[in-house]
PDB file with one MODEL, atoms N, CA, C and O in Angstrom:
MODEL        1
ATOM      1  N   MET A   1     -15.820  71.898 -39.641  1.00  0.00           N
ATOM      2  CA  MET A   1     -14.754  72.086 -38.693  1.00  0.00           C
ATOM      3  C   MET A   1     -14.828  73.524 -38.183  1.00  0.00           C
ATOM      4  O   MET A   1     -14.902  74.461 -38.978  1.00  0.00           O
ATOM      5  N   SER A   2     -14.810  73.695 -36.906  1.00  0.00           N
ATOM      6  CA  SER A   2     -14.944  75.008 -36.306  1.00  0.00           C
ATOM      7  C   SER A   2     -13.723  75.308 -35.454  1.00  0.00           C
ATOM      8  O   SER A   2     -13.201  74.429 -34.769  1.00  0.00           O
ATOM      9  N   THR A   3     -13.275  76.550 -35.500  1.00  0.00           N
ATOM     10  CA  THR A   3     -12.147  76.978 -34.688  1.00  0.00           C
ATOM     11  C   THR A   3     -12.621  78.080 -33.773  1.00  0.00           C
ATOM     12  O   THR A   3     -13.192  79.070 -34.232  1.00  0.00           O
ATOM     13  N   ASN A   4     -12.393  77.923 -32.497  1.00  0.00           N
ATOM     14  CA  ASN A   4     -12.770  78.945 -31.535  1.00  0.00           C
ATOM     15  C   ASN A   4     -11.564  79.791 -31.193  1.00  0.00           C
ATOM     16  O   ASN A   4     -10.520  79.268 -30.805  1.00  0.00           O
ATOM     17  N   LEU A   5     -11.705  81.103 -31.335  1.00  0.00           N
ATOM     18  CA  LEU A   5     -10.651  82.029 -30.978  1.00  0.00           C
ATOM     19  C   LEU A   5     -11.181  82.944 -29.895  1.00  0.00           C
ATOM     20  O   LEU A   5     -12.329  83.387 -29.949  1.00  0.00           O
ATOM     21  N   SER A   6     -10.351  83.224 -28.920  1.00  0.00           N
ATOM     22  CA  SER A   6     -10.781  84.152 -27.878  1.00  0.00           C
ATOM     23  C   SER A   6     -10.839  85.560 -28.452  1.00  0.00           C
ATOM     24  O   SER A   6     -10.270  85.831 -29.509  1.00  0.00           O
ATOM     25  N   ALA A   7     -11.514  86.435 -27.767  1.00  0.00           N
ATOM     26  CA  ALA A   7     -11.658  87.810 -28.233  1.00  0.00           C
ATOM     27  C   ALA A   7     -10.313  88.523 -28.310  1.00  0.00           C
ATOM     28  O   ALA A   7     -10.167  89.469 -29.085  1.00  0.00           O
ATOM     29  N   ASN A   8      -9.339  88.096 -27.533  1.00  0.00           N
ATOM     30  CA  ASN A   8      -8.025  88.732 -27.518  1.00  0.00           C
ATOM     31  C   ASN A   8      -7.043  88.095 -28.496  1.00  0.00           C
ATOM     32  O   ASN A   8      -5.920  88.575 -28.646  1.00  0.00           O
ATOM     33  N   ALA A   9      -7.451  87.031 -29.154  1.00  0.00           N
ATOM     34  CA  ALA A   9      -6.547  86.316 -30.056  1.00  0.00           C
ATOM     35  C   ALA A   9      -6.308  87.139 -31.314  1.00  0.00           C
ATOM     36  O   ALA A   9      -7.218  87.767 -31.854  1.00  0.00           O
ATOM     37  N   THR A  10      -5.079  87.118 -31.756  1.00  0.00           N
ATOM     38  CA  THR A  10      -4.741  87.760 -33.022  1.00  0.00           C
ATOM     39  C   THR A  10      -4.156  86.711 -33.942  1.00  0.00           C
ATOM     40  O   THR A  10      -3.535  85.744 -33.500  1.00  0.00           O
ATOM     41  N   ILE A  11      -4.361  86.916 -35.193  1.00  0.00           N
ATOM     42  CA  ILE A  11      -3.835  85.980 -36.183  1.00  0.00           C
ATOM     43  C   ILE A  11      -2.702  86.690 -36.906  1.00  0.00           C
ATOM     44  O   ILE A  11      -2.903  87.703 -37.575  1.00  0.00           O
ATOM     45  N   ALA A  12      -1.515  86.138 -36.755  1.00  0.00           N
ATOM     46  CA  ALA A  12      -0.338  86.738 -37.387  1.00  0.00           C
ATOM     47  C   ALA A  12      -0.269  86.299 -38.839  1.00  0.00           C
ATOM     48  O   ALA A  12      -0.561  85.144 -39.147  1.00  0.00           O
ATOM     49  N   PRO A  13       0.111  87.197 -39.732  1.00  0.00           N
ATOM     50  CA  PRO A  13       0.272  86.786 -41.129  1.00  0.00           C
ATOM     51  C   PRO A  13       1.425  85.806 -41.257  1.00  0.00           C
ATOM     52  O   PRO A  13       2.404  85.878 -40.514  1.00  0.00           O
ATOM     53  N   THR A  14       1.301  84.900 -42.196  1.00  0.00           N
ATOM     54  CA  THR A  14       2.365  83.919 -42.405  1.00  0.00           C
ATOM     55  C   THR A  14       3.453  84.540 -43.265  1.00  0.00           C
ATOM     56  O   THR A  14       3.191  85.413 -44.093  1.00  0.00           O
ATOM     57  N   THR A  15       4.660  84.082 -43.059  1.00  0.00           N
ATOM     58  CA  THR A  15       5.782  84.604 -43.838  1.00  0.00           C
ATOM     59  C   THR A  15       5.945  83.871 -45.154  1.00  0.00           C
ATOM     60  O   THR A  15       6.743  84.279 -45.997  1.00  0.00           O
ATOM     61  N   ASP A  16       5.200  82.795 -45.339  1.00  0.00           N
ATOM     62  CA  ASP A  16       5.327  82.038 -46.570  1.00  0.00           C
ATOM     63  C   ASP A  16       4.196  82.332 -47.549  1.00  0.00           C
ATOM     64  O   ASP A  16       3.962  81.545 -48.466  1.00  0.00           O
ATOM     65  N   SER A  17       3.505  83.425 -47.377  1.00  0.00           N
ATOM     66  CA  SER A  17       2.435  83.779 -48.301  1.00  0.00           C
ATOM     67  C   SER A  17       3.035  84.301 -49.601  1.00  0.00           C
ATOM     68  O   SER A  17       4.171  84.774 -49.634  1.00  0.00           O
ATOM     69  N   LEU A  18       2.267  84.206 -50.644  1.00  0.00           N
ATOM     70  CA  LEU A  18       2.730  84.652 -51.952  1.00  0.00           C
ATOM     71  C   LEU A  18       2.067  85.966 -52.308  1.00  0.00           C
ATOM     72  O   LEU A  18       0.864  86.143 -52.116  1.00  0.00           O
ATOM     73  N   ASP A  19       2.849  86.868 -52.818  1.00  0.00           N
ATOM     74  CA  ASP A  19       2.313  88.141 -53.275  1.00  0.00           C
ATOM     75  C   ASP A  19       2.077  88.071 -54.773  1.00  0.00           C
ATOM     76  O   ASP A  19       2.914  87.583 -55.532  1.00  0.00           O
ATOM     77  N   VAL A  20       0.932  88.565 -55.174  1.00  0.00           N
ATOM     78  CA  VAL A  20       0.622  88.668 -56.594  1.00  0.00           C
ATOM     79  C   VAL A  20       1.000  90.078 -57.029  1.00  0.00           C
ATOM     80  O   VAL A  20       0.592  91.049 -56.392  1.00  0.00           O
ATOM     81  N   PRO A  21       1.771  90.204 -58.100  1.00  0.00           N
ATOM     82  CA  PRO A  21       2.148  91.539 -58.562  1.00  0.00           C
ATOM     83  C   PRO A  21       0.915  92.412 -58.814  1.00  0.00           C
ATOM     84  O   PRO A  21      -0.088  91.940 -59.349  1.00  0.00           O
ATOM     85  N   ASP A  22       0.997  93.675 -58.428  1.00  0.00           N
ATOM     86  CA  ASP A  22      -0.115  94.611 -58.591  1.00  0.00           C
ATOM     87  C   ASP A  22      -0.536  94.767 -60.046  1.00  0.00           C
ATOM     88  O   ASP A  22      -1.695  95.068 -60.331  1.00  0.00           O
ATOM     89  N   GLU A  23       0.395  94.565 -60.961  1.00  0.00           N
ATOM     90  CA  GLU A  23       0.081  94.739 -62.380  1.00  0.00           C
ATOM     91  C   GLU A  23      -0.863  93.666 -62.918  1.00  0.00           C
ATOM     92  O   GLU A  23      -1.436  93.829 -63.996  1.00  0.00           O
ATOM     93  N   LEU A  24      -1.028  92.573 -62.176  1.00  0.00           N
ATOM     94  CA  LEU A  24      -1.954  91.519 -62.601  1.00  0.00           C
ATOM     95  C   LEU A  24      -3.338  91.837 -62.061  1.00  0.00           C
ATOM     96  O   LEU A  24      -3.555  91.856 -60.850  1.00  0.00           O
ATOM     97  N   THR A  25      -4.261  92.083 -62.963  1.00  0.00           N
ATOM     98  CA  THR A  25      -5.614  92.428 -62.535  1.00  0.00           C
ATOM     99  C   THR A  25      -6.633  91.361 -62.891  1.00  0.00           C
ATOM    100  O   THR A  25      -7.650  91.233 -62.209  1.00  0.00           O
ATOM    101  N   ALA A  26      -6.388  90.602 -63.932  1.00  0.00           N
ATOM    102  CA  ALA A  26      -7.331  89.569 -64.366  1.00  0.00           C
ATOM    103  C   ALA A  26      -7.206  88.329 -63.481  1.00  0.00           C
ATOM    104  O   ALA A  26      -6.106  87.926 -63.103  1.00  0.00           O
ATOM    105  N   ALA A  27      -8.340  87.742 -63.162  1.00  0.00           N
ATOM    106  CA  ALA A  27      -8.364  86.561 -62.289  1.00  0.00           C
ATOM    107  C   ALA A  27      -7.556  85.409 -62.881  1.00  0.00           C
ATOM    108  O   ALA A  27      -6.815  84.744 -62.158  1.00  0.00           O
ATOM    109  N   ASP A  28      -7.689  85.164 -64.183  1.00  0.00           N
ATOM    110  CA  ASP A  28      -6.937  84.076 -64.812  1.00  0.00           C
ATOM    111  C   ASP A  28      -5.434  84.305 -64.700  1.00  0.00           C
ATOM    112  O   ASP A  28      -4.682  83.365 -64.441  1.00  0.00           O
ATOM    113  N   SER A  29      -4.996  85.530 -64.891  1.00  0.00           N
ATOM    114  CA  SER A  29      -3.563  85.837 -64.791  1.00  0.00           C
ATOM    115  C   SER A  29      -3.046  85.583 -63.387  1.00  0.00           C
ATOM    116  O   SER A  29      -1.974  85.006 -63.206  1.00  0.00           O
ATOM    117  N   LYS A  30      -3.810  86.013 -62.400  1.00  0.00           N
ATOM    118  CA  LYS A  30      -3.408  85.792 -61.014  1.00  0.00           C
ATOM    119  C   LYS A  30      -3.343  84.306 -60.692  1.00  0.00           C
ATOM    120  O   LYS A  30      -2.390  83.838 -60.069  1.00  0.00           O
ATOM    121  N   LEU A  31      -4.361  83.569 -61.119  1.00  0.00           N
ATOM    122  CA  LEU A  31      -4.428  82.138 -60.840  1.00  0.00           C
ATOM    123  C   LEU A  31      -3.274  81.385 -61.493  1.00  0.00           C
ATOM    124  O   LEU A  31      -2.618  80.564 -60.852  1.00  0.00           O
ATOM    125  N   VAL A  32      -3.032  81.665 -62.762  1.00  0.00           N
ATOM    126  CA  VAL A  32      -1.942  80.990 -63.481  1.00  0.00           C
ATOM    127  C   VAL A  32      -0.601  81.369 -62.863  1.00  0.00           C
ATOM    128  O   VAL A  32       0.253  80.506 -62.665  1.00  0.00           O
ATOM    129  N   TYR A  33      -0.409  82.642 -62.559  1.00  0.00           N
ATOM    130  CA  TYR A  33       0.840  83.085 -61.934  1.00  0.00           C
ATOM    131  C   TYR A  33       1.096  82.339 -60.627  1.00  0.00           C
ATOM    132  O   TYR A  33       2.196  81.835 -60.405  1.00  0.00           O
ATOM    133  N   LEU A  34       0.095  82.269 -59.773  1.00  0.00           N
ATOM    134  CA  LEU A  34       0.265  81.574 -58.490  1.00  0.00           C
ATOM    135  C   LEU A  34       0.549  80.091 -58.682  1.00  0.00           C
ATOM    136  O   LEU A  34       1.401  79.522 -57.999  1.00  0.00           O
ATOM    137  N   PHE A  35      -0.163  79.468 -59.609  1.00  0.00           N
ATOM    138  CA  PHE A  35       0.038  78.036 -59.853  1.00  0.00           C
ATOM    139  C   PHE A  35       1.454  77.764 -60.344  1.00  0.00           C
ATOM    140  O   PHE A  35       2.111  76.837 -59.871  1.00  0.00           O
ATOM    141  N   VAL A  36       1.921  78.563 -61.284  1.00  0.00           N
ATOM    142  CA  VAL A  36       3.282  78.382 -61.809  1.00  0.00           C
ATOM    143  C   VAL A  36       4.303  78.651 -60.714  1.00  0.00           C
ATOM    144  O   VAL A  36       5.304  77.942 -60.609  1.00  0.00           O
ATOM    145  N   THR A  37       4.057  79.668 -59.900  1.00  0.00           N
ATOM    146  CA  THR A  37       4.998  80.045 -58.846  1.00  0.00           C
ATOM    147  C   THR A  37       5.197  78.938 -57.819  1.00  0.00           C
ATOM    148  O   THR A  37       6.314  78.742 -57.339  1.00  0.00           O
ATOM    149  N   VAL A  38       4.150  78.219 -57.477  1.00  0.00           N
ATOM    150  CA  VAL A  38       4.277  77.177 -56.453  1.00  0.00           C
ATOM    151  C   VAL A  38       4.683  75.827 -57.030  1.00  0.00           C
ATOM    152  O   VAL A  38       4.953  74.890 -56.279  1.00  0.00           O
ATOM    153  N   SER A  39       4.729  75.719 -58.341  1.00  0.00           N
ATOM    154  CA  SER A  39       5.124  74.446 -58.950  1.00  0.00           C
ATOM    155  C   SER A  39       6.612  74.452 -59.275  1.00  0.00           C
ATOM    156  O   SER A  39       7.254  75.502 -59.307  1.00  0.00           O
ATOM    157  N   ASP A  40       7.138  73.275 -59.513  1.00  0.00           N
ATOM    158  CA  ASP A  40       8.542  73.139 -59.916  1.00  0.00           C
ATOM    159  C   ASP A  40       8.689  73.204 -61.425  1.00  0.00           C
ATOM    160  O   ASP A  40       9.786  73.028 -61.955  1.00  0.00           O
ATOM    161  N   GLY A  41       7.626  73.448 -62.096  1.00  0.00           N
ATOM    162  CA  GLY A  41       7.567  73.457 -63.551  1.00  0.00           C
ATOM    163  C   GLY A  41       6.259  72.811 -63.962  1.00  0.00           C
ATOM    164  O   GLY A  41       5.907  71.737 -63.475  1.00  0.00           O
ATOM    165  N   VAL A  42       5.554  73.457 -64.843  1.00  0.00           N
ATOM    166  CA  VAL A  42       4.234  72.960 -65.211  1.00  0.00           C
ATOM    167  C   VAL A  42       4.021  73.154 -66.710  1.00  0.00           C
ATOM    168  O   VAL A  42       4.402  74.182 -67.271  1.00  0.00           O
ATOM    169  N   THR A  43       3.421  72.177 -67.341  1.00  0.00           N
ATOM    170  CA  THR A  43       3.129  72.253 -68.766  1.00  0.00           C
ATOM    171  C   THR A  43       1.749  72.868 -68.980  1.00  0.00           C
ATOM    172  O   THR A  43       0.959  72.999 -68.045  1.00  0.00           O
ATOM    173  N   VAL A  44       1.478  73.238 -70.220  1.00  0.00           N
ATOM    174  CA  VAL A  44       0.167  73.786 -70.560  1.00  0.00           C
ATOM    175  C   VAL A  44      -0.921  72.754 -70.277  1.00  0.00           C
ATOM    176  O   VAL A  44      -1.989  73.104 -69.775  1.00  0.00           O
ATOM    177  N   ASP A  45      -0.658  71.492 -70.592  1.00  0.00           N
ATOM    178  CA  ASP A  45      -1.643  70.438 -70.333  1.00  0.00           C
ATOM    179  C   ASP A  45      -1.946  70.312 -68.842  1.00  0.00           C
ATOM    180  O   ASP A  45      -3.098  70.121 -68.452  1.00  0.00           O
ATOM    181  N   GLU A  46      -0.916  70.418 -68.017  1.00  0.00           N
ATOM    182  CA  GLU A  46      -1.118  70.341 -66.563  1.00  0.00           C
ATOM    183  C   GLU A  46      -1.901  71.553 -66.058  1.00  0.00           C
ATOM    184  O   GLU A  46      -2.767  71.423 -65.194  1.00  0.00           O
ATOM    185  N   LEU A  47      -1.594  72.720 -66.598  1.00  0.00           N
ATOM    186  CA  LEU A  47      -2.357  73.915 -66.220  1.00  0.00           C
ATOM    187  C   LEU A  47      -3.817  73.770 -66.613  1.00  0.00           C
ATOM    188  O   LEU A  47      -4.719  74.079 -65.834  1.00  0.00           O
ATOM    189  N   GLN A  48      -4.037  73.296 -67.830  1.00  0.00           N
ATOM    190  CA  GLN A  48      -5.403  73.142 -68.325  1.00  0.00           C
ATOM    191  C   GLN A  48      -6.205  72.191 -67.443  1.00  0.00           C
ATOM    192  O   GLN A  48      -7.332  72.504 -67.060  1.00  0.00           O
ATOM    193  N   SER A  49      -5.646  71.053 -67.124  1.00  0.00           N
ATOM    194  CA  SER A  49      -6.390  70.067 -66.341  1.00  0.00           C
ATOM    195  C   SER A  49      -6.522  70.478 -64.872  1.00  0.00           C
ATOM    196  O   SER A  49      -7.544  70.201 -64.246  1.00  0.00           O
ATOM    197  N   SER A  50      -5.525  71.121 -64.331  1.00  0.00           N
ATOM    198  CA  SER A  50      -5.567  71.506 -62.922  1.00  0.00           C
ATOM    199  C   SER A  50      -6.446  72.718 -62.673  1.00  0.00           C
ATOM    200  O   SER A  50      -7.161  72.774 -61.672  1.00  0.00           O
ATOM    201  N   LEU A  51      -6.398  73.689 -63.573  1.00  0.00           N
ATOM    202  CA  LEU A  51      -7.122  74.936 -63.368  1.00  0.00           C
ATOM    203  C   LEU A  51      -8.443  75.002 -64.123  1.00  0.00           C
ATOM    204  O   LEU A  51      -9.236  75.921 -63.922  1.00  0.00           O
ATOM    205  N   ASP A  52      -8.671  74.031 -64.984  1.00  0.00           N
ATOM    206  CA  ASP A  52      -9.899  73.986 -65.787  1.00  0.00           C
ATOM    207  C   ASP A  52     -10.054  75.262 -66.616  1.00  0.00           C
ATOM    208  O   ASP A  52     -11.128  75.862 -66.674  1.00  0.00           O
ATOM    209  N   ILE A  53      -8.953  75.658 -67.253  1.00  0.00           N
ATOM    210  CA  ILE A  53      -8.956  76.793 -68.168  1.00  0.00           C
ATOM    211  C   ILE A  53      -8.594  76.246 -69.543  1.00  0.00           C
ATOM    212  O   ILE A  53      -7.638  75.483 -69.680  1.00  0.00           O
ATOM    213  N   ARG A  54      -9.348  76.631 -70.549  1.00  0.00           N
ATOM    214  CA  ARG A  54      -9.099  76.137 -71.906  1.00  0.00           C
ATOM    215  C   ARG A  54      -7.747  76.642 -72.417  1.00  0.00           C
ATOM    216  O   ARG A  54      -7.300  77.737 -72.076  1.00  0.00           O
ATOM    217  N   LYS A  55      -7.117  75.810 -73.244  1.00  0.00           N
ATOM    218  CA  LYS A  55      -5.803  76.166 -73.794  1.00  0.00           C
ATOM    219  C   LYS A  55      -5.846  77.483 -74.558  1.00  0.00           C
ATOM    220  O   LYS A  55      -4.908  78.276 -74.484  1.00  0.00           O
ATOM    221  N   ILE A  56      -6.914  77.715 -75.281  1.00  0.00           N
ATOM    222  CA  ILE A  56      -7.021  78.936 -76.071  1.00  0.00           C
ATOM    223  C   ILE A  56      -6.999  80.180 -75.171  1.00  0.00           C
ATOM    224  O   ILE A  56      -6.630  81.266 -75.617  1.00  0.00           O
ATOM    225  N   SER A  57      -7.391  80.014 -73.917  1.00  0.00           N
ATOM    226  CA  SER A  57      -7.334  81.113 -72.950  1.00  0.00           C
ATOM    227  C   SER A  57      -5.999  81.146 -72.209  1.00  0.00           C
ATOM    228  O   SER A  57      -5.555  82.207 -71.770  1.00  0.00           O
ATOM    229  N   LEU A  58      -5.366  79.994 -72.072  1.00  0.00           N
ATOM    230  CA  LEU A  58      -4.096  79.912 -71.334  1.00  0.00           C
ATOM    231  C   LEU A  58      -2.935  80.567 -72.076  1.00  0.00           C
ATOM    232  O   LEU A  58      -2.118  81.252 -71.460  1.00  0.00           O
ATOM    233  N   PHE A  59      -2.853  80.368 -73.376  1.00  0.00           N
ATOM    234  CA  PHE A  59      -1.693  80.852 -74.121  1.00  0.00           C
ATOM    235  C   PHE A  59      -1.509  82.366 -74.030  1.00  0.00           C
ATOM    236  O   PHE A  59      -0.384  82.816 -73.814  1.00  0.00           O
ATOM    237  N   PRO A  60      -2.563  83.171 -74.186  1.00  0.00           N
ATOM    238  CA  PRO A  60      -2.346  84.621 -74.022  1.00  0.00           C
ATOM    239  C   PRO A  60      -1.924  85.007 -72.602  1.00  0.00           C
ATOM    240  O   PRO A  60      -1.130  85.930 -72.422  1.00  0.00           O
ATOM    241  N   VAL A  61      -2.445  84.315 -71.608  1.00  0.00           N
ATOM    242  CA  VAL A  61      -2.067  84.586 -70.215  1.00  0.00           C
ATOM    243  C   VAL A  61      -0.595  84.252 -70.017  1.00  0.00           C
ATOM    244  O   VAL A  61       0.147  85.044 -69.435  1.00  0.00           O
ATOM    245  N   LEU A  62      -0.169  83.099 -70.490  1.00  0.00           N
ATOM    246  CA  LEU A  62       1.228  82.691 -70.359  1.00  0.00           C
ATOM    247  C   LEU A  62       2.152  83.649 -71.107  1.00  0.00           C
ATOM    248  O   LEU A  62       3.226  83.993 -70.614  1.00  0.00           O
ATOM    249  N   ASP A  63       1.734  84.077 -72.296  1.00  0.00           N
ATOM    250  CA  ASP A  63       2.537  85.039 -73.064  1.00  0.00           C
ATOM    251  C   ASP A  63       2.690  86.354 -72.310  1.00  0.00           C
ATOM    252  O   ASP A  63       3.781  86.921 -72.257  1.00  0.00           O
ATOM    253  N   THR A  64       1.595  86.838 -71.727  1.00  0.00           N
ATOM    254  CA  THR A  64       1.637  88.089 -70.968  1.00  0.00           C
ATOM    255  C   THR A  64       2.542  87.968 -69.754  1.00  0.00           C
ATOM    256  O   THR A  64       3.364  88.849 -69.499  1.00  0.00           O
ATOM    257  N   LEU A  65       2.395  86.878 -69.001  1.00  0.00           N
ATOM    258  CA  LEU A  65       3.236  86.674 -67.814  1.00  0.00           C
ATOM    259  C   LEU A  65       4.701  86.563 -68.201  1.00  0.00           C
ATOM    260  O   LEU A  65       5.580  87.055 -67.493  1.00  0.00           O
ATOM    261  N   SER A  66       4.952  85.921 -69.315  1.00  0.00           N
ATOM    262  CA  SER A  66       6.328  85.777 -69.818  1.00  0.00           C
ATOM    263  C   SER A  66       6.887  87.126 -70.264  1.00  0.00           C
ATOM    264  O   SER A  66       8.018  87.474 -69.926  1.00  0.00           O
ATOM    265  N   ASP A  67       6.097  87.883 -71.022  1.00  0.00           N
ATOM    266  CA  ASP A  67       6.527  89.195 -71.507  1.00  0.00           C
ATOM    267  C   ASP A  67       6.839  90.150 -70.358  1.00  0.00           C
ATOM    268  O   ASP A  67       7.729  90.992 -70.474  1.00  0.00           O
ATOM    269  N   ARG A  68       6.118  90.022 -69.262  1.00  0.00           N
ATOM    270  CA  ARG A  68       6.329  90.895 -68.101  1.00  0.00           C
ATOM    271  C   ARG A  68       7.453  90.399 -67.189  1.00  0.00           C
ATOM    272  O   ARG A  68       7.755  91.021 -66.170  1.00  0.00           O
ATOM    273  N   GLY A  69       8.073  89.267 -67.566  1.00  0.00           N
ATOM    274  CA  GLY A  69       9.201  88.748 -66.797  1.00  0.00           C
ATOM    275  C   GLY A  69       8.807  88.069 -65.500  1.00  0.00           C
ATOM    276  O   GLY A  69       9.623  87.948 -64.586  1.00  0.00           O
ATOM    277  N   LEU A  70       7.557  87.625 -65.413  1.00  0.00           N
ATOM    278  CA  LEU A  70       7.083  86.989 -64.184  1.00  0.00           C
ATOM    279  C   LEU A  70       7.266  85.476 -64.198  1.00  0.00           C
ATOM    280  O   LEU A  70       7.416  84.852 -63.147  1.00  0.00           O
ATOM    281  N   ILE A  71       7.254  84.890 -65.393  1.00  0.00           N
ATOM    282  CA  ILE A  71       7.496  83.450 -65.535  1.00  0.00           C
ATOM    283  C   ILE A  71       8.431  83.252 -66.720  1.00  0.00           C
ATOM    284  O   ILE A  71       8.573  84.129 -67.573  1.00  0.00           O
ATOM    285  N   ASP A  72       9.060  82.092 -66.756  1.00  0.00           N
ATOM    286  CA  ASP A  72       9.946  81.728 -67.859  1.00  0.00           C
ATOM    287  C   ASP A  72       9.470  80.417 -68.452  1.00  0.00           C
ATOM    288  O   ASP A  72       8.903  79.572 -67.759  1.00  0.00           O
ATOM    289  N   ARG A  73       9.709  80.259 -69.751  1.00  0.00           N
ATOM    290  CA  ARG A  73       9.421  78.981 -70.409  1.00  0.00           C
ATOM    291  C   ARG A  73      10.740  78.271 -70.638  1.00  0.00           C
ATOM    292  O   ARG A  73      11.658  78.807 -71.260  1.00  0.00           O
ATOM    293  N   ILE A  74      10.817  77.049 -70.120  1.00  0.00           N
ATOM    294  CA  ILE A  74      11.998  76.207 -70.311  1.00  0.00           C
ATOM    295  C   ILE A  74      11.513  74.920 -70.957  1.00  0.00           C
ATOM    296  O   ILE A  74      10.827  74.107 -70.337  1.00  0.00           O
ATOM    297  N   ASP A  75      11.887  74.761 -72.214  1.00  0.00           N
ATOM    298  CA  ASP A  75      11.396  73.649 -73.048  1.00  0.00           C
ATOM    299  C   ASP A  75       9.871  73.715 -73.073  1.00  0.00           C
ATOM    300  O   ASP A  75       9.313  74.695 -73.566  1.00  0.00           O
ATOM    301  N   ASP A  76       9.189  72.708 -72.560  1.00  0.00           N
ATOM    302  CA  ASP A  76       7.721  72.715 -72.613  1.00  0.00           C
ATOM    303  C   ASP A  76       7.092  73.035 -71.258  1.00  0.00           C
ATOM    304  O   ASP A  76       5.893  72.834 -71.063  1.00  0.00           O
ATOM    305  N   GLU A  77       7.899  73.532 -70.328  1.00  0.00           N
ATOM    306  CA  GLU A  77       7.384  73.848 -68.990  1.00  0.00           C
ATOM    307  C   GLU A  77       7.526  75.341 -68.674  1.00  0.00           C
ATOM    308  O   GLU A  77       8.420  76.025 -69.170  1.00  0.00           O
ATOM    309  N   TYR A  78       6.619  75.808 -67.838  1.00  0.00           N
ATOM    310  CA  TYR A  78       6.681  77.173 -67.345  1.00  0.00           C
ATOM    311  C   TYR A  78       7.099  77.127 -65.890  1.00  0.00           C
ATOM    312  O   TYR A  78       6.615  76.298 -65.119  1.00  0.00           O
ATOM    313  N   VAL A  79       8.010  78.030 -65.515  1.00  0.00           N
ATOM    314  CA  VAL A  79       8.519  78.113 -64.155  1.00  0.00           C
ATOM    315  C   VAL A  79       8.507  79.571 -63.713  1.00  0.00           C
ATOM    316  O   VAL A  79       8.439  80.481 -64.540  1.00  0.00           O
ATOM    317  N   ALA A  80       8.573  79.783 -62.414  1.00  0.00           N
ATOM    318  CA  ALA A  80       8.669  81.146 -61.887  1.00  0.00           C
ATOM    319  C   ALA A  80       9.963  81.768 -62.353  1.00  0.00           C
ATOM    320  O   ALA A  80      10.997  81.103 -62.398  1.00  0.00           O
ATOM    321  N   ALA A  81       9.912  83.036 -62.698  1.00  0.00           N
ATOM    322  CA  ALA A  81      11.116  83.739 -63.136  1.00  0.00           C
ATOM    323  C   ALA A  81      12.096  83.833 -61.978  1.00  0.00           C
ATOM    324  O   ALA A  81      11.712  84.018 -60.823  1.00  0.00           O
ATOM    325  N   SER A  82      13.373  83.700 -62.319  1.00  0.00           N
ATOM    326  CA  SER A  82      14.387  83.755 -61.268  1.00  0.00           C
ATOM    327  C   SER A  82      14.866  85.147 -60.998  1.00  0.00           C
ATOM    328  O   SER A  82      15.722  85.350 -60.137  1.00  0.00           O
TER     329      SER A  82
ENDMDL
END
């Protein structure tokens, strides 16, 4: 699929883009943070199958995001911090 833009065309940034906190430097942390942020709640099993990250790697990432106040754990699901 190809899109042709004229030389004078500008692309405006979208207002619905998500910002990743500057403190997140690891790719896994950024990926998990974004996935949790756009979901209505996600379990570790859903993260593992969707992102193809092993559980042993997910738990430290989730703990770090939780400790930094970026996500919350409610029962068995992780959600974006309010």
